[in-house]
Phi, psi and omega in degrees: 000320178298318184293323183290326178294315179291322174302316179295322181294316175303314178305317181291318176298320177301322183276356188062027182298142179235018179273109182302326179297338183281324181278333189302324178278009179243329188253132179285144187296344178258019184308149172221119179247126178244121177255120183280159182307140177206190181300326183267322180245110188282345179229170171300130177238121176250129184238136171271188184305305187298310183297319179303314177291333172291325186280333184302318185285353177302325182298324183294334181289331183261314194259144169279326181203161169208161181215133176253112182252101181294122180267319188212152169226157176216133185235132170212116183061237184265017181239140177235130175249134179235143167253126188226137165265127181253131175228147182207156174241129181295134178247005187198141173290105182223114185052229178293348187265148186226142183306131178089354181295141179266134175245148175209139180218165175243114182255136160247119180236131181254116182252120171261132179258147177215133178058022176087008184241155179292117182256317178227142181220131183237117181252132176241094194255129178239109182268145170286153181297146180233000000 
């Protein structure tokens, strides 16, 4: 069940979904997502439910497409860990990014569940240089 929930979450992110009703069956109302520093995010960013849903469409402003390819999963109790290869194509010239540019990163994401929903998410993202 946890893996199916996380797969659906990734699918929604891939498609740049902004429909709250799509996320409601996946995300705990008290969700806290933490993204640790990486090449794109210079500092720790912590998002609650509302902030997370506001941040999701930001990807569509820069990217034409993106894909989350789960490589491995590990489950223990209420925690699911995924190792993911993320690939994307830039859709707009923004800062250092150019239209058509290919991006790749290796993500380790830790999902803690509560009441069957994603309650805490911690992202450790390692981007290839762009």
